[in-house]
N, C-alpha and C positions, 0 to 999 in steps of 0.2 A: 513387524510391525509397531507402530507408535500406541500403547495401552493409556497416556494420558495427553490430551491433544486439545492445545489450542487453539481457540477458534476467532480470529478476526474478523469484522465489520468493517469493511468501506463503505463509508456515509452514502458518500455523492458523487466524488471523484471530481471533475475537471469538463470532460466530454458533454456532447451537445442533446443529453438525454432528458431536460426539463420537458420538454413541448411531449416527450411522448410516452409519460409517466404521469401520473398527478403524485404520488409516492415519493418521488424525488426532491427530497428536502433542497432549500432554496436558502432562506435566509438564516441568520446563525442560531433563532429559537428554534426554528423547524429542524437544523441539521442537530443541535444538544439534543432535542426531545427527542430524534431517533437514536442519536447517542447511545439515551437513558433506557429507552424500550428494550435495544439490541440487547444491552447489557442486561436487563431485566428477564430478556430470552434465553441470558447464556454465552453473551460473547465472554470473552477473557480480554480481548483488545478493542478497541475503535480507533478506526484510521480515516484523520478527518483533510478532508480538503472545505474550502470556504469556495463562497462565492456571492458576485456581486447580486443585493437585492432586488433593483432595478432589472440589472440583463438578463441573470442565471448564469452568468458567463465565473469561469474560473477567476479567482483572483487572489494576492498573495496581501491584503490589507490586513495590516498585524492588528488593526481593532477585530476585525469580523474572526480573525481568531481567537483573542483575548477575550469575547462572548461565548462563544462556545465551548471554550474548555472551562471558565466561570462557571457554568452554568452546570457544568457536569462535573466540575468537583464538587460542587455544591449542593448536588443532589443525593438522594439516600441511596445508591447503586456505587458501587464500587468497581471499577474497571480500569483495564489499563491505559493510557492515555498516548496513541502515536500521532503524531500530524504528518504531512507531505514535506517535504523539502523539494518537491520537485518543479514547482511555479518555477519559471523563468527559464527554462530552455526550450522554446516555440522561437523556430526559424520559417517566416515563409518566404521561400523566392520564387521570382516573376522566372519560368521556366525559359521565358524569350532571351530575358536580362539577369541572370543569375546574381548578379553586383547589387541588383535593387531588392529590397527586402517589401513584401507586402504587408495587409492589415492584416493582423494576429500577430505579427512578430510581437515577443515577450523574450526578451534574451539580455539576463544577467548575467552576473560574475556566481560561482560556488556559493563564494559567503554571503553575496548578497541577495542569495535565498535562504536565508538563515535568519532575518531580525524576530520573527514568529518564535523562532526555537529558543534563542540567545537570551528573549522578554517572560518566557511563560514556560519554559524549560521540563518540557514534556519528557512521560520515558521515555519515547520511541522518536526518531524521526527517521521519514526516509533519504533514499540516497539512490540515485538512477544509474547504475554503474556502467552508463555508456550512450554513444549518439545511435539515433532511430532512423528510419524512412518510416513515418509513421502514417502508416495506412496508405490510401490514394491521391493522387494531386504531387503540393511540392513543399507539403510540412516535414520538416528535419525535428528533431529532439538533439538537441545539443549537449554533451558533457562529456569533457574531455578529459583526458589522463589530468592534467595540470588542472581544470575545476575540480575534480573529482580528488584529488592529494588537497585540495586545499580548502574542501567543502570537509571530508572527513575532520584532518587535524582540526576546523572549529568548534564539531560535532563533540570531538573526542575530549579536548579544553571543558566545553561546558558541562561534562560529565554525561550527556545522552547517549542512550544505545544508539546505535546508527542499525537501521533495516538495511540490504545494500539489496535493492531491488535491480533484478538479473530477467533482463528482457529477448537475450541473446546469448549462445555458448562465449563468443569472445567477450561478452559482460562478465559473465562467470570467471572465465580466466585473469579481467583483469580485479575482478573483486577477490581474489585469490591471493594478487599481487599485492592487494592495500594490505590485505591480513598479515604477508608474510613482513610488509616493510613495517610492522605495529602501528599502522595509522586505523586499525579498528580493534578495539579490546574485547578480553575474551569474556563469555562466547560468543563468536562472530554469530550475527544473525543475518542468513539468506531470505529473500520472497522470490521463488521460482513463479515468474508472470508470463504466460503460455498463453497463445493465441491472439497475440495483438500483433494485426498487420503491421510491418512484414520483419517481427522476431520470431523466437522460436515457436512453430506450430503448437498445437494440445494435441501431443502426440504421446502414447504411453511408452513407446521406445524412448524419445527424444527425452522426457520427463526422467527416465531410468538413469540414459546417460549423463545428463547433469548432476544428478544424484549424484552417481557415481565419483564426481569433481568436489563435489562439497569437502573441504576437509573433517576427519576425524576429530568430534570434540563441538562441532558449531549447530547452530540449532538452524531448521531449514523449513518453512512453508510455501505451498505453493497454490495456485489459483489458475483454471482459467475460464475464458470471457462466456456468456452465453448459456445458450441450453449443455455446455459441459460444465459448469460450475458445481453441480452438485457430483455429479460421476465422479470429478478430478478432488472432490471432496473423500471418497472411497480411496480413490488410485494413491491421494499423500499419505492418508494414513499407513496402507498395507506399504508403503516403501519406506516407515518409519518418520512422516513429518508431520506439522502443524494445519494448519489450513484456513483461507480467507474464502467469506463469502460476501454479500451484500451489494448494495445496488449502482456502485460504481462500478461494475463486473458483466451484473444480469439482472433486467429487470421483472423477469418471469419468475413465480412459483410450477407455473405447468403453462404447458401453450395457451396462450390464449389469455391466461389468468396474473394479473398484475401483481408483482408481491412488493411486500414494507422489509425492509431490513430487519425485523422484527422475526416475521413471516421465512426470512431465508435461515435468520441464527437456529430458528428452531427445527427448520428442516436438517439445515446442518447436524445437530443436535442428534436427532432421532437417525442419523445414517453413523455417526459417530458412536453414538449407545449401540446400535442393533449390531456393528461390530464388534461387540466386543469390550470398547474401550469406552474411555470417560473424557467427558469434558475440563479441562483444566481450569480449576477457580482463577480471580485474578491473585490472590496470592501464592497461588503454585506457579502462574506464571512468571509473578517476579522470581521466585526460586530458578523458574528452567532458564532465566535469561540473567540472573543476576543481575538486577536492576538495582540503583540503589536509591535509598529512601528518600523520598522527599519531606 
């Protein structure tokens, strides 16, 4: 069991959730304010996507990231900043003619997913460690071994900690390969992402099997979607890991009750503390992750 638990709050994501809850932040100001509230509620880390303020769709616009990060850094809270670097991997195919790319395709190289990371130098950025059939339909998330090696090398050169996002067992295999090749600085940071169709299911035995493959000395966390979000907090802590909650992964505090990010952090904190553990402060999180001072 983990006795000093980092809570990550994933603030908004890029999914089609804006119309499903009024609490999902859209504009840079709203995302920053939600991150600040999550930090006040006890989040150790905030995980940041940005959205187009006009459409609500996920965006790679550096200016939006800049505004969010600058607002959080200027606030009277301390929190570790983790930006996504996963945008730019969406490939939507015509199932009748898979050589044709449909609307919604946003596909760039591994390095071209990192301009905001290079400019803003967050403490952490994500690295999605493999391709995936992403839900129903014909959307494939593309992250090839060559792209990943190129992206990992760039992140390492920038002095940013890579959080390797693992959506399936093969992704974990390749993440371990990146560590073995020296492309991920110690301590390696793994995020085990469970219940995303069609990756690893949100099944306790699957999580335990994956945790057994995480190298000794690495730092890991896990999360699951929807109603499994809070049970997964307990599951992760029991197995020795850290946790993630937030509106990117779940919109509800309980059945029919829509949540804010701060409320989800508060609920996770209650679970962690009820288990006899404590929530790590941002300074303790920096020590756990051996983050370089900014």
